[in-house]
Chimera marker file (.cmm) of the C-alpha trace (Angstrom):
<marker_set name="trace">
<marker id="1" x="0.000" y="0.000" z="0.000" r="1" g="1" b="0" radius="0.5"/>
<marker id="2" x="1.419" y="3.379" z="-0.939" r="1" g="1" b="0" radius="0.5"/>
<marker id="3" x="2.210" y="6.083" z="1.598" r="1" g="1" b="0" radius="0.5"/>
<marker id="4" x="-0.371" y="8.382" z="-0.016" r="1" g="1" b="0" radius="0.5"/>
<marker id="5" x="-3.046" y="5.701" z="0.278" r="1" g="1" b="0" radius="0.5"/>
<marker id="6" x="-2.084" y="5.018" z="3.896" r="1" g="1" b="0" radius="0.5"/>
<marker id="7" x="-2.216" y="8.756" z="4.690" r="1" g="1" b="0" radius="0.5"/>
<marker id="8" x="-5.593" y="9.014" z="2.958" r="1" g="1" b="0" radius="0.5"/>
<marker id="9" x="-6.985" y="6.078" z="4.952" r="1" g="1" b="0" radius="0.5"/>
<marker id="10" x="-5.646" y="7.454" z="8.213" r="1" g="1" b="0" radius="0.5"/>
<marker id="11" x="-7.142" y="10.885" z="7.581" r="1" g="1" b="0" radius="0.5"/>
<marker id="12" x="-10.449" y="9.321" z="6.504" r="1" g="1" b="0" radius="0.5"/>
<marker id="13" x="-10.524" y="7.153" z="9.638" r="1" g="1" b="0" radius="0.5"/>
<marker id="14" x="-9.850" y="10.179" z="11.833" r="1" g="1" b="0" radius="0.5"/>
<marker id="15" x="-12.616" y="12.166" z="10.107" r="1" g="1" b="0" radius="0.5"/>
<marker id="16" x="-15.075" y="9.306" z="10.561" r="1" g="1" b="0" radius="0.5"/>
<marker id="17" x="-14.099" y="8.978" z="14.233" r="1" g="1" b="0" radius="0.5"/>
<marker id="18" x="-14.719" y="12.688" z="14.707" r="1" g="1" b="0" radius="0.5"/>
<marker id="19" x="-18.147" y="12.411" z="13.051" r="1" g="1" b="0" radius="0.5"/>
<marker id="20" x="-19.005" y="9.425" z="15.260" r="1" g="1" b="0" radius="0.5"/>
<marker id="21" x="-17.867" y="11.321" z="18.350" r="1" g="1" b="0" radius="0.5"/>
<marker id="22" x="-20.128" y="14.238" z="17.383" r="1" g="1" b="0" radius="0.5"/>
<marker id="23" x="-23.049" y="11.899" z="16.769" r="1" g="1" b="0" radius="0.5"/>
<marker id="24" x="-22.527" y="10.202" z="20.123" r="1" g="1" b="0" radius="0.5"/>
<marker id="25" x="-22.338" y="13.551" z="21.912" r="1" g="1" b="0" radius="0.5"/>
<marker id="26" x="-25.477" y="14.788" z="20.134" r="1" g="1" b="0" radius="0.5"/>
<marker id="27" x="-27.374" y="11.665" z="21.224" r="1" g="1" b="0" radius="0.5"/>
<marker id="28" x="-26.097" y="12.038" z="24.804" r="1" g="1" b="0" radius="0.5"/>
<marker id="29" x="-27.201" y="15.685" z="24.798" r="1" g="1" b="0" radius="0.5"/>
<marker id="30" x="-30.649" y="14.713" z="23.540" r="1" g="1" b="0" radius="0.5"/>
<marker id="31" x="-30.892" y="12.114" z="26.318" r="1" g="1" b="0" radius="0.5"/>
<marker id="32" x="-29.893" y="14.754" z="28.900" r="1" g="1" b="0" radius="0.5"/>
<marker id="33" x="-32.500" y="17.179" z="27.542" r="1" g="1" b="0" radius="0.5"/>
<marker id="34" x="-35.171" y="14.465" z="27.660" r="1" g="1" b="0" radius="0.5"/>
<marker id="35" x="-34.307" y="13.654" z="31.293" r="1" g="1" b="0" radius="0.5"/>
<marker id="36" x="-34.519" y="17.352" z="32.268" r="1" g="1" b="0" radius="0.5"/>
<marker id="37" x="-37.947" y="17.668" z="30.627" r="1" g="1" b="0" radius="0.5"/>
<marker id="38" x="-39.182" y="14.424" z="32.196" r="1" g="1" b="0" radius="0.5"/>
<marker id="39" x="-37.947" y="15.462" z="35.643" r="1" g="1" b="0" radius="0.5"/>
<marker id="40" x="-39.595" y="18.883" z="35.383" r="1" g="1" b="0" radius="0.5"/>
<marker id="41" x="-42.885" y="17.420" z="34.134" r="1" g="1" b="0" radius="0.5"/>
<marker id="42" x="-42.864" y="14.961" z="37.049" r="1" g="1" b="0" radius="0.5"/>
<marker id="43" x="-41.992" y="17.713" z="39.548" r="1" g="1" b="0" radius="0.5"/>
<marker id="44" x="-44.994" y="19.754" z="38.367" r="1" g="1" b="0" radius="0.5"/>
<marker id="45" x="-47.295" y="16.797" z="38.850" r="1" g="1" b="0" radius="0.5"/>
<marker id="46" x="-50.655" y="16.295" z="37.169" r="1" g="1" b="0" radius="0.5"/>
<marker id="47" x="-50.933" y="18.547" z="34.110" r="1" g="1" b="0" radius="0.5"/>
<marker id="48" x="-47.202" y="19.320" z="34.314" r="1" g="1" b="0" radius="0.5"/>
<marker id="49" x="-46.506" y="18.032" z="30.805" r="1" g="1" b="0" radius="0.5"/>
<marker id="50" x="-49.227" y="20.261" z="29.322" r="1" g="1" b="0" radius="0.5"/>
<marker id="51" x="-48.002" y="23.238" z="31.322" r="1" g="1" b="0" radius="0.5"/>
<marker id="52" x="-44.415" y="22.602" z="30.257" r="1" g="1" b="0" radius="0.5"/>
<marker id="53" x="-45.404" y="22.284" z="26.598" r="1" g="1" b="0" radius="0.5"/>
<marker id="54" x="-47.104" y="25.670" z="26.722" r="1" g="1" b="0" radius="0.5"/>
<marker id="55" x="-44.146" y="27.249" z="28.507" r="1" g="1" b="0" radius="0.5"/>
<marker id="56" x="-41.622" y="25.882" z="25.993" r="1" g="1" b="0" radius="0.5"/>
<marker id="57" x="-43.838" y="26.563" z="22.971" r="1" g="1" b="0" radius="0.5"/>
<marker id="58" x="-43.919" y="22.938" z="21.826" r="1" g="1" b="0" radius="0.5"/>
<marker id="59" x="-46.669" y="20.375" z="21.458" r="1" g="1" b="0" radius="0.5"/>
<marker id="60" x="-47.688" y="18.028" z="24.234" r="1" g="1" b="0" radius="0.5"/>
<marker id="61" x="-46.621" y="15.212" z="21.901" r="1" g="1" b="0" radius="0.5"/>
<marker id="62" x="-43.058" y="16.604" z="21.931" r="1" g="1" b="0" radius="0.5"/>
<marker id="63" x="-43.059" y="16.547" z="25.740" r="1" g="1" b="0" radius="0.5"/>
<marker id="64" x="-44.483" y="13.018" z="25.725" r="1" g="1" b="0" radius="0.5"/>
<marker id="65" x="-41.745" y="11.887" z="23.309" r="1" g="1" b="0" radius="0.5"/>
<marker id="66" x="-39.086" y="13.455" z="25.547" r="1" g="1" b="0" radius="0.5"/>
<marker id="67" x="-40.485" y="11.630" z="28.575" r="1" g="1" b="0" radius="0.5"/>
<marker id="68" x="-40.466" y="8.344" z="26.643" r="1" g="1" b="0" radius="0.5"/>
<marker id="69" x="-36.874" y="8.938" z="25.520" r="1" g="1" b="0" radius="0.5"/>
<marker id="70" x="-35.832" y="9.682" z="29.103" r="1" g="1" b="0" radius="0.5"/>
<marker id="71" x="-37.219" y="6.308" z="30.206" r="1" g="1" b="0" radius="0.5"/>
<marker id="72" x="-35.202" y="4.493" z="27.498" r="1" g="1" b="0" radius="0.5"/>
<marker id="73" x="-31.998" y="6.513" z="27.901" r="1" g="1" b="0" radius="0.5"/>
<marker id="74" x="-29.010" y="4.962" z="29.649" r="1" g="1" b="0" radius="0.5"/>
<marker id="75" x="-28.273" y="6.179" z="33.132" r="1" g="1" b="0" radius="0.5"/>
<marker id="76" x="-25.970" y="9.200" z="32.847" r="1" g="1" b="0" radius="0.5"/>
<marker id="77" x="-23.963" y="8.164" z="35.901" r="1" g="1" b="0" radius="0.5"/>
<marker id="78" x="-22.984" y="4.830" z="34.376" r="1" g="1" b="0" radius="0.5"/>
<marker id="79" x="-21.912" y="5.764" z="30.889" r="1" g="1" b="0" radius="0.5"/>
<marker id="80" x="-18.302" y="6.406" z="30.028" r="1" g="1" b="0" radius="0.5"/>
<marker id="81" x="-17.566" y="9.152" z="27.496" r="1" g="1" b="0" radius="0.5"/>
<marker id="82" x="-17.968" y="7.867" z="23.957" r="1" g="1" b="0" radius="0.5"/>
<marker id="83" x="-14.275" y="8.185" z="23.127" r="1" g="1" b="0" radius="0.5"/>
<marker id="84" x="-13.010" y="6.317" z="26.211" r="1" g="1" b="0" radius="0.5"/>
<marker id="85" x="-11.893" y="3.228" z="24.308" r="1" g="1" b="0" radius="0.5"/>
<marker id="86" x="-10.094" y="5.255" z="21.644" r="1" g="1" b="0" radius="0.5"/>
<marker id="87" x="-8.308" y="7.303" z="24.293" r="1" g="1" b="0" radius="0.5"/>
<marker id="88" x="-7.332" y="4.186" z="26.262" r="1" g="1" b="0" radius="0.5"/>
<marker id="89" x="-5.906" y="2.487" z="23.184" r="1" g="1" b="0" radius="0.5"/>
<marker id="90" x="-4.023" y="5.634" z="22.151" r="1" g="1" b="0" radius="0.5"/>
<marker id="91" x="-2.482" y="5.984" z="25.620" r="1" g="1" b="0" radius="0.5"/>
<marker id="92" x="-1.408" y="2.334" z="25.566" r="1" g="1" b="0" radius="0.5"/>
<marker id="93" x="0.325" y="2.818" z="22.205" r="1" g="1" b="0" radius="0.5"/>
<marker id="94" x="2.514" y="5.426" z="23.904" r="1" g="1" b="0" radius="0.5"/>
<marker id="95" x="3.761" y="2.798" z="26.379" r="1" g="1" b="0" radius="0.5"/>
<marker id="96" x="4.840" y="0.251" z="23.758" r="1" g="1" b="0" radius="0.5"/>
<marker id="97" x="8.489" y="-0.579" z="23.279" r="1" g="1" b="0" radius="0.5"/>
<marker id="98" x="9.659" y="0.673" z="19.893" r="1" g="1" b="0" radius="0.5"/>
<marker id="99" x="10.142" y="-1.920" z="17.152" r="1" g="1" b="0" radius="0.5"/>
<marker id="100" x="11.684" y="-1.570" z="13.702" r="1" g="1" b="0" radius="0.5"/>
<marker id="101" x="9.189" y="-0.284" z="11.126" r="1" g="1" b="0" radius="0.5"/>
<marker id="102" x="9.512" y="-3.497" z="9.089" r="1" g="1" b="0" radius="0.5"/>
<marker id="103" x="8.388" y="-5.543" z="12.091" r="1" g="1" b="0" radius="0.5"/>
<marker id="104" x="5.313" y="-3.342" z="12.609" r="1" g="1" b="0" radius="0.5"/>
<marker id="105" x="4.565" y="-3.670" z="8.883" r="1" g="1" b="0" radius="0.5"/>
<marker id="106" x="4.879" y="-7.458" z="9.055" r="1" g="1" b="0" radius="0.5"/>
<marker id="107" x="2.673" y="-7.597" z="12.141" r="1" g="1" b="0" radius="0.5"/>
<marker id="108" x="0.057" y="-5.378" z="10.462" r="1" g="1" b="0" radius="0.5"/>
<marker id="109" x="0.099" y="-7.632" z="7.411" r="1" g="1" b="0" radius="0.5"/>
<marker id="110" x="-0.479" y="-10.654" z="9.663" r="1" g="1" b="0" radius="0.5"/>
<marker id="111" x="-3.212" y="-8.978" z="11.728" r="1" g="1" b="0" radius="0.5"/>
<marker id="112" x="-5.189" y="-7.995" z="8.638" r="1" g="1" b="0" radius="0.5"/>
<marker id="113" x="-5.285" y="-11.674" z="7.644" r="1" g="1" b="0" radius="0.5"/>
<marker id="114" x="-6.398" y="-12.995" z="11.038" r="1" g="1" b="0" radius="0.5"/>
<marker id="115" x="-9.977" y="-13.522" z="12.146" r="1" g="1" b="0" radius="0.5"/>
<marker id="116" x="-9.936" y="-11.933" z="15.583" r="1" g="1" b="0" radius="0.5"/>
<marker id="117" x="-12.884" y="-12.828" z="17.759" r="1" g="1" b="0" radius="0.5"/>
<marker id="118" x="-13.844" y="-12.570" z="21.422" r="1" g="1" b="0" radius="0.5"/>
<marker id="119" x="-11.374" y="-15.318" z="22.397" r="1" g="1" b="0" radius="0.5"/>
<marker id="120" x="-8.539" y="-12.860" z="21.749" r="1" g="1" b="0" radius="0.5"/>
<marker id="121" x="-9.498" y="-10.758" z="24.786" r="1" g="1" b="0" radius="0.5"/>
<marker id="122" x="-7.866" y="-13.091" z="27.310" r="1" g="1" b="0" radius="0.5"/>
<marker id="123" x="-4.328" y="-13.321" z="25.889" r="1" g="1" b="0" radius="0.5"/>
<marker id="124" x="-3.977" y="-11.237" z="22.731" r="1" g="1" b="0" radius="0.5"/>
<marker id="125" x="-0.200" y="-10.861" z="23.052" r="1" g="1" b="0" radius="0.5"/>
<marker id="126" x="0.333" y="-14.590" z="23.297" r="1" g="1" b="0" radius="0.5"/>
<marker id="127" x="-1.996" y="-15.222" z="20.354" r="1" g="1" b="0" radius="0.5"/>
<marker id="128" x="-0.173" y="-12.600" z="18.277" r="1" g="1" b="0" radius="0.5"/>
<marker id="129" x="3.112" y="-14.306" z="19.146" r="1" g="1" b="0" radius="0.5"/>
<marker id="130" x="1.720" y="-17.655" z="17.947" r="1" g="1" b="0" radius="0.5"/>
<marker id="131" x="0.615" y="-16.061" z="14.677" r="1" g="1" b="0" radius="0.5"/>
<marker id="132" x="4.095" y="-14.595" z="14.167" r="1" g="1" b="0" radius="0.5"/>
<marker id="133" x="5.699" y="-17.979" z="14.885" r="1" g="1" b="0" radius="0.5"/>
<marker id="134" x="3.306" y="-19.800" z="12.538" r="1" g="1" b="0" radius="0.5"/>
<marker id="135" x="3.826" y="-17.333" z="9.694" r="1" g="1" b="0" radius="0.5"/>
<marker id="136" x="6.603" y="-17.868" z="7.216" r="1" g="1" b="0" radius="0.5"/>
<marker id="137" x="8.270" y="-14.514" z="7.730" r="1" g="1" b="0" radius="0.5"/>
<marker id="138" x="11.651" y="-13.632" z="6.267" r="1" g="1" b="0" radius="0.5"/>
<marker id="139" x="14.420" y="-14.233" z="8.805" r="1" g="1" b="0" radius="0.5"/>
<marker id="140" x="15.585" y="-10.653" z="8.214" r="1" g="1" b="0" radius="0.5"/>
<marker id="141" x="12.448" y="-9.539" z="10.088" r="1" g="1" b="0" radius="0.5"/>
<marker id="142" x="13.635" y="-11.444" z="13.157" r="1" g="1" b="0" radius="0.5"/>
<marker id="143" x="10.340" y="-13.284" z="13.763" r="1" g="1" b="0" radius="0.5"/>
<marker id="144" x="11.605" y="-14.655" z="17.090" r="1" g="1" b="0" radius="0.5"/>
<marker id="145" x="12.233" y="-11.154" z="18.432" r="1" g="1" b="0" radius="0.5"/>
<marker id="146" x="8.843" y="-9.993" z="17.110" r="1" g="1" b="0" radius="0.5"/>
<marker id="147" x="7.090" y="-12.936" z="18.781" r="1" g="1" b="0" radius="0.5"/>
<marker id="148" x="8.905" y="-12.177" z="22.052" r="1" g="1" b="0" radius="0.5"/>
<marker id="149" x="7.827" y="-8.531" z="21.810" r="1" g="1" b="0" radius="0.5"/>
<marker id="150" x="4.204" y="-9.619" z="21.287" r="1" g="1" b="0" radius="0.5"/>
<marker id="151" x="4.385" y="-11.885" z="24.336" r="1" g="1" b="0" radius="0.5"/>
<marker id="152" x="5.655" y="-8.916" z="26.344" r="1" g="1" b="0" radius="0.5"/>
<marker id="153" x="2.668" y="-6.724" z="25.497" r="1" g="1" b="0" radius="0.5"/>
<marker id="154" x="0.106" y="-6.233" z="28.231" r="1" g="1" b="0" radius="0.5"/>
<marker id="155" x="-3.430" y="-7.218" z="27.312" r="1" g="1" b="0" radius="0.5"/>
<marker id="156" x="-4.456" y="-3.650" z="26.476" r="1" g="1" b="0" radius="0.5"/>
<marker id="157" x="-1.197" y="-2.919" z="24.643" r="1" g="1" b="0" radius="0.5"/>
<marker id="158" x="-1.753" y="-5.954" z="22.421" r="1" g="1" b="0" radius="0.5"/>
<marker id="159" x="-5.339" y="-4.918" z="21.715" r="1" g="1" b="0" radius="0.5"/>
<marker id="160" x="-4.122" y="-1.387" z="20.923" r="1" g="1" b="0" radius="0.5"/>
<marker id="161" x="-1.568" y="-2.833" z="18.471" r="1" g="1" b="0" radius="0.5"/>
<marker id="162" x="-4.254" y="-4.987" z="16.841" r="1" g="1" b="0" radius="0.5"/>
<marker id="163" x="-6.530" y="-1.965" z="16.537" r="1" g="1" b="0" radius="0.5"/>
<marker id="164" x="-3.790" y="0.199" z="14.997" r="1" g="1" b="0" radius="0.5"/>
<marker id="165" x="-2.894" y="-2.571" z="12.552" r="1" g="1" b="0" radius="0.5"/>
<marker id="166" x="-6.509" y="-3.152" z="11.539" r="1" g="1" b="0" radius="0.5"/>
<marker id="167" x="-6.978" y="0.574" z="10.959" r="1" g="1" b="0" radius="0.5"/>
<marker id="168" x="-3.691" y="0.709" z="9.032" r="1" g="1" b="0" radius="0.5"/>
<marker id="169" x="-2.461" y="3.398" z="11.434" r="1" g="1" b="0" radius="0.5"/>
<marker id="170" x="1.155" y="2.271" z="11.676" r="1" g="1" b="0" radius="0.5"/>
<marker id="171" x="2.270" y="5.851" z="12.270" r="1" g="1" b="0" radius="0.5"/>
<marker id="172" x="0.821" y="5.519" z="15.796" r="1" g="1" b="0" radius="0.5"/>
<marker id="173" x="3.242" y="2.709" z="16.636" r="1" g="1" b="0" radius="0.5"/>
<marker id="174" x="6.654" y="3.621" z="18.108" r="1" g="1" b="0" radius="0.5"/>
<marker id="175" x="9.489" y="2.909" z="15.679" r="1" g="1" b="0" radius="0.5"/>
<marker id="176" x="13.020" y="1.965" z="16.665" r="1" g="1" b="0" radius="0.5"/>
<marker id="177" x="15.534" y="3.858" z="14.560" r="1" g="1" b="0" radius="0.5"/>
<link id1="1" id2="2" r="1" g="1" b="0" radius="0.2"/>
<link id1="2" id2="3" r="1" g="1" b="0" radius="0.2"/>
<link id1="3" id2="4" r="1" g="1" b="0" radius="0.2"/>
<link id1="4" id2="5" r="1" g="1" b="0" radius="0.2"/>
<link id1="5" id2="6" r="1" g="1" b="0" radius="0.2"/>
<link id1="6" id2="7" r="1" g="1" b="0" radius="0.2"/>
<link id1="7" id2="8" r="1" g="1" b="0" radius="0.2"/>
<link id1="8" id2="9" r="1" g="1" b="0" radius="0.2"/>
<link id1="9" id2="10" r="1" g="1" b="0" radius="0.2"/>
<link id1="10" id2="11" r="1" g="1" b="0" radius="0.2"/>
<link id1="11" id2="12" r="1" g="1" b="0" radius="0.2"/>
<link id1="12" id2="13" r="1" g="1" b="0" radius="0.2"/>
<link id1="13" id2="14" r="1" g="1" b="0" radius="0.2"/>
<link id1="14" id2="15" r="1" g="1" b="0" radius="0.2"/>
<link id1="15" id2="16" r="1" g="1" b="0" radius="0.2"/>
<link id1="16" id2="17" r="1" g="1" b="0" radius="0.2"/>
<link id1="17" id2="18" r="1" g="1" b="0" radius="0.2"/>
<link id1="18" id2="19" r="1" g="1" b="0" radius="0.2"/>
<link id1="19" id2="20" r="1" g="1" b="0" radius="0.2"/>
<link id1="20" id2="21" r="1" g="1" b="0" radius="0.2"/>
<link id1="21" id2="22" r="1" g="1" b="0" radius="0.2"/>
<link id1="22" id2="23" r="1" g="1" b="0" radius="0.2"/>
<link id1="23" id2="24" r="1" g="1" b="0" radius="0.2"/>
<link id1="24" id2="25" r="1" g="1" b="0" radius="0.2"/>
<link id1="25" id2="26" r="1" g="1" b="0" radius="0.2"/>
<link id1="26" id2="27" r="1" g="1" b="0" radius="0.2"/>
<link id1="27" id2="28" r="1" g="1" b="0" radius="0.2"/>
<link id1="28" id2="29" r="1" g="1" b="0" radius="0.2"/>
<link id1="29" id2="30" r="1" g="1" b="0" radius="0.2"/>
<link id1="30" id2="31" r="1" g="1" b="0" radius="0.2"/>
<link id1="31" id2="32" r="1" g="1" b="0" radius="0.2"/>
<link id1="32" id2="33" r="1" g="1" b="0" radius="0.2"/>
<link id1="33" id2="34" r="1" g="1" b="0" radius="0.2"/>
<link id1="34" id2="35" r="1" g="1" b="0" radius="0.2"/>
<link id1="35" id2="36" r="1" g="1" b="0" radius="0.2"/>
<link id1="36" id2="37" r="1" g="1" b="0" radius="0.2"/>
<link id1="37" id2="38" r="1" g="1" b="0" radius="0.2"/>
<link id1="38" id2="39" r="1" g="1" b="0" radius="0.2"/>
<link id1="39" id2="40" r="1" g="1" b="0" radius="0.2"/>
<link id1="40" id2="41" r="1" g="1" b="0" radius="0.2"/>
<link id1="41" id2="42" r="1" g="1" b="0" radius="0.2"/>
<link id1="42" id2="43" r="1" g="1" b="0" radius="0.2"/>
<link id1="43" id2="44" r="1" g="1" b="0" radius="0.2"/>
<link id1="44" id2="45" r="1" g="1" b="0" radius="0.2"/>
<link id1="45" id2="46" r="1" g="1" b="0" radius="0.2"/>
<link id1="46" id2="47" r="1" g="1" b="0" radius="0.2"/>
<link id1="47" id2="48" r="1" g="1" b="0" radius="0.2"/>
<link id1="48" id2="49" r="1" g="1" b="0" radius="0.2"/>
<link id1="49" id2="50" r="1" g="1" b="0" radius="0.2"/>
<link id1="50" id2="51" r="1" g="1" b="0" radius="0.2"/>
<link id1="51" id2="52" r="1" g="1" b="0" radius="0.2"/>
<link id1="52" id2="53" r="1" g="1" b="0" radius="0.2"/>
<link id1="53" id2="54" r="1" g="1" b="0" radius="0.2"/>
<link id1="54" id2="55" r="1" g="1" b="0" radius="0.2"/>
<link id1="55" id2="56" r="1" g="1" b="0" radius="0.2"/>
<link id1="56" id2="57" r="1" g="1" b="0" radius="0.2"/>
<link id1="57" id2="58" r="1" g="1" b="0" radius="0.2"/>
<link id1="58" id2="59" r="1" g="1" b="0" radius="0.2"/>
<link id1="59" id2="60" r="1" g="1" b="0" radius="0.2"/>
<link id1="60" id2="61" r="1" g="1" b="0" radius="0.2"/>
<link id1="61" id2="62" r="1" g="1" b="0" radius="0.2"/>
<link id1="62" id2="63" r="1" g="1" b="0" radius="0.2"/>
<link id1="63" id2="64" r="1" g="1" b="0" radius="0.2"/>
<link id1="64" id2="65" r="1" g="1" b="0" radius="0.2"/>
<link id1="65" id2="66" r="1" g="1" b="0" radius="0.2"/>
<link id1="66" id2="67" r="1" g="1" b="0" radius="0.2"/>
<link id1="67" id2="68" r="1" g="1" b="0" radius="0.2"/>
<link id1="68" id2="69" r="1" g="1" b="0" radius="0.2"/>
<link id1="69" id2="70" r="1" g="1" b="0" radius="0.2"/>
<link id1="70" id2="71" r="1" g="1" b="0" radius="0.2"/>
<link id1="71" id2="72" r="1" g="1" b="0" radius="0.2"/>
<link id1="72" id2="73" r="1" g="1" b="0" radius="0.2"/>
<link id1="73" id2="74" r="1" g="1" b="0" radius="0.2"/>
<link id1="74" id2="75" r="1" g="1" b="0" radius="0.2"/>
<link id1="75" id2="76" r="1" g="1" b="0" radius="0.2"/>
<link id1="76" id2="77" r="1" g="1" b="0" radius="0.2"/>
<link id1="77" id2="78" r="1" g="1" b="0" radius="0.2"/>
<link id1="78" id2="79" r="1" g="1" b="0" radius="0.2"/>
<link id1="79" id2="80" r="1" g="1" b="0" radius="0.2"/>
<link id1="80" id2="81" r="1" g="1" b="0" radius="0.2"/>
<link id1="81" id2="82" r="1" g="1" b="0" radius="0.2"/>
<link id1="82" id2="83" r="1" g="1" b="0" radius="0.2"/>
<link id1="83" id2="84" r="1" g="1" b="0" radius="0.2"/>
<link id1="84" id2="85" r="1" g="1" b="0" radius="0.2"/>
<link id1="85" id2="86" r="1" g="1" b="0" radius="0.2"/>
<link id1="86" id2="87" r="1" g="1" b="0" radius="0.2"/>
<link id1="87" id2="88" r="1" g="1" b="0" radius="0.2"/>
<link id1="88" id2="89" r="1" g="1" b="0" radius="0.2"/>
<link id1="89" id2="90" r="1" g="1" b="0" radius="0.2"/>
<link id1="90" id2="91" r="1" g="1" b="0" radius="0.2"/>
<link id1="91" id2="92" r="1" g="1" b="0" radius="0.2"/>
<link id1="92" id2="93" r="1" g="1" b="0" radius="0.2"/>
<link id1="93" id2="94" r="1" g="1" b="0" radius="0.2"/>
<link id1="94" id2="95" r="1" g="1" b="0" radius="0.2"/>
<link id1="95" id2="96" r="1" g="1" b="0" radius="0.2"/>
<link id1="96" id2="97" r="1" g="1" b="0" radius="0.2"/>
<link id1="97" id2="98" r="1" g="1" b="0" radius="0.2"/>
<link id1="98" id2="99" r="1" g="1" b="0" radius="0.2"/>
<link id1="99" id2="100" r="1" g="1" b="0" radius="0.2"/>
<link id1="100" id2="101" r="1" g="1" b="0" radius="0.2"/>
<link id1="101" id2="102" r="1" g="1" b="0" radius="0.2"/>
<link id1="102" id2="103" r="1" g="1" b="0" radius="0.2"/>
<link id1="103" id2="104" r="1" g="1" b="0" radius="0.2"/>
<link id1="104" id2="105" r="1" g="1" b="0" radius="0.2"/>
<link id1="105" id2="106" r="1" g="1" b="0" radius="0.2"/>
<link id1="106" id2="107" r="1" g="1" b="0" radius="0.2"/>
<link id1="107" id2="108" r="1" g="1" b="0" radius="0.2"/>
<link id1="108" id2="109" r="1" g="1" b="0" radius="0.2"/>
<link id1="109" id2="110" r="1" g="1" b="0" radius="0.2"/>
<link id1="110" id2="111" r="1" g="1" b="0" radius="0.2"/>
<link id1="111" id2="112" r="1" g="1" b="0" radius="0.2"/>
<link id1="112" id2="113" r="1" g="1" b="0" radius="0.2"/>
<link id1="113" id2="114" r="1" g="1" b="0" radius="0.2"/>
<link id1="114" id2="115" r="1" g="1" b="0" radius="0.2"/>
<link id1="115" id2="116" r="1" g="1" b="0" radius="0.2"/>
<link id1="116" id2="117" r="1" g="1" b="0" radius="0.2"/>
<link id1="117" id2="118" r="1" g="1" b="0" radius="0.2"/>
<link id1="118" id2="119" r="1" g="1" b="0" radius="0.2"/>
<link id1="119" id2="120" r="1" g="1" b="0" radius="0.2"/>
<link id1="120" id2="121" r="1" g="1" b="0" radius="0.2"/>
<link id1="121" id2="122" r="1" g="1" b="0" radius="0.2"/>
<link id1="122" id2="123" r="1" g="1" b="0" radius="0.2"/>
<link id1="123" id2="124" r="1" g="1" b="0" radius="0.2"/>
<link id1="124" id2="125" r="1" g="1" b="0" radius="0.2"/>
<link id1="125" id2="126" r="1" g="1" b="0" radius="0.2"/>
<link id1="126" id2="127" r="1" g="1" b="0" radius="0.2"/>
<link id1="127" id2="128" r="1" g="1" b="0" radius="0.2"/>
<link id1="128" id2="129" r="1" g="1" b="0" radius="0.2"/>
<link id1="129" id2="130" r="1" g="1" b="0" radius="0.2"/>
<link id1="130" id2="131" r="1" g="1" b="0" radius="0.2"/>
<link id1="131" id2="132" r="1" g="1" b="0" radius="0.2"/>
<link id1="132" id2="133" r="1" g="1" b="0" radius="0.2"/>
<link id1="133" id2="134" r="1" g="1" b="0" radius="0.2"/>
<link id1="134" id2="135" r="1" g="1" b="0" radius="0.2"/>
<link id1="135" id2="136" r="1" g="1" b="0" radius="0.2"/>
<link id1="136" id2="137" r="1" g="1" b="0" radius="0.2"/>
<link id1="137" id2="138" r="1" g="1" b="0" radius="0.2"/>
<link id1="138" id2="139" r="1" g="1" b="0" radius="0.2"/>
<link id1="139" id2="140" r="1" g="1" b="0" radius="0.2"/>
<link id1="140" id2="141" r="1" g="1" b="0" radius="0.2"/>
<link id1="141" id2="142" r="1" g="1" b="0" radius="0.2"/>
<link id1="142" id2="143" r="1" g="1" b="0" radius="0.2"/>
<link id1="143" id2="144" r="1" g="1" b="0" radius="0.2"/>
<link id1="144" id2="145" r="1" g="1" b="0" radius="0.2"/>
<link id1="145" id2="146" r="1" g="1" b="0" radius="0.2"/>
<link id1="146" id2="147" r="1" g="1" b="0" radius="0.2"/>
<link id1="147" id2="148" r="1" g="1" b="0" radius="0.2"/>
<link id1="148" id2="149" r="1" g="1" b="0" radius="0.2"/>
<link id1="149" id2="150" r="1" g="1" b="0" radius="0.2"/>
<link id1="150" id2="151" r="1" g="1" b="0" radius="0.2"/>
<link id1="151" id2="152" r="1" g="1" b="0" radius="0.2"/>
<link id1="152" id2="153" r="1" g="1" b="0" radius="0.2"/>
<link id1="153" id2="154" r="1" g="1" b="0" radius="0.2"/>
<link id1="154" id2="155" r="1" g="1" b="0" radius="0.2"/>
<link id1="155" id2="156" r="1" g="1" b="0" radius="0.2"/>
<link id1="156" id2="157" r="1" g="1" b="0" radius="0.2"/>
<link id1="157" id2="158" r="1" g="1" b="0" radius="0.2"/>
<link id1="158" id2="159" r="1" g="1" b="0" radius="0.2"/>
<link id1="159" id2="160" r="1" g="1" b="0" radius="0.2"/>
<link id1="160" id2="161" r="1" g="1" b="0" radius="0.2"/>
<link id1="161" id2="162" r="1" g="1" b="0" radius="0.2"/>
<link id1="162" id2="163" r="1" g="1" b="0" radius="0.2"/>
<link id1="163" id2="164" r="1" g="1" b="0" radius="0.2"/>
<link id1="164" id2="165" r="1" g="1" b="0" radius="0.2"/>
<link id1="165" id2="166" r="1" g="1" b="0" radius="0.2"/>
<link id1="166" id2="167" r="1" g="1" b="0" radius="0.2"/>
<link id1="167" id2="168" r="1" g="1" b="0" radius="0.2"/>
<link id1="168" id2="169" r="1" g="1" b="0" radius="0.2"/>
<link id1="169" id2="170" r="1" g="1" b="0" radius="0.2"/>
<link id1="170" id2="171" r="1" g="1" b="0" radius="0.2"/>
<link id1="171" id2="172" r="1" g="1" b="0" radius="0.2"/>
<link id1="172" id2="173" r="1" g="1" b="0" radius="0.2"/>
<link id1="173" id2="174" r="1" g="1" b="0" radius="0.2"/>
<link id1="174" id2="175" r="1" g="1" b="0" radius="0.2"/>
<link id1="175" id2="176" r="1" g="1" b="0" radius="0.2"/>
<link id1="176" id2="177" r="1" g="1" b="0" radius="0.2"/>
</marker_set>
């Protein structure tokens, strides 16, 4: 894959992540607004929804829909910010030991060919190491050293590496000069 194509994909991925973040925040804001309306209607008691509709200049149906949404909305005290996983993975990438660029490229090539399912959560570093050992990599890539590095990754580091490789964001991985 060319550098221009990789840069394009990285920029496109970042733009899509930003759009998703905005969408998630908009939905969370709508849930908050619905809870505020539902709480106020309940505080006012019987006829509170009608009174609130008149005060806000909206229909009673709009108030009813807000109350329904508030009942379905996740509890605000239990929900992590929408970008928590992305931020966690990015912070873990910063703690990785640097590897030669060719090793990251080889690992990314392997990861994109692996079906990664829920079983990878328990020991992703060990499973990556097995994939490296099973692959027929050129000895110049030092597959043994790459497998050892994978075994040394913490669980979250390994998942962060897998994520970066799947997104073709090798620039996020620390390179040994």
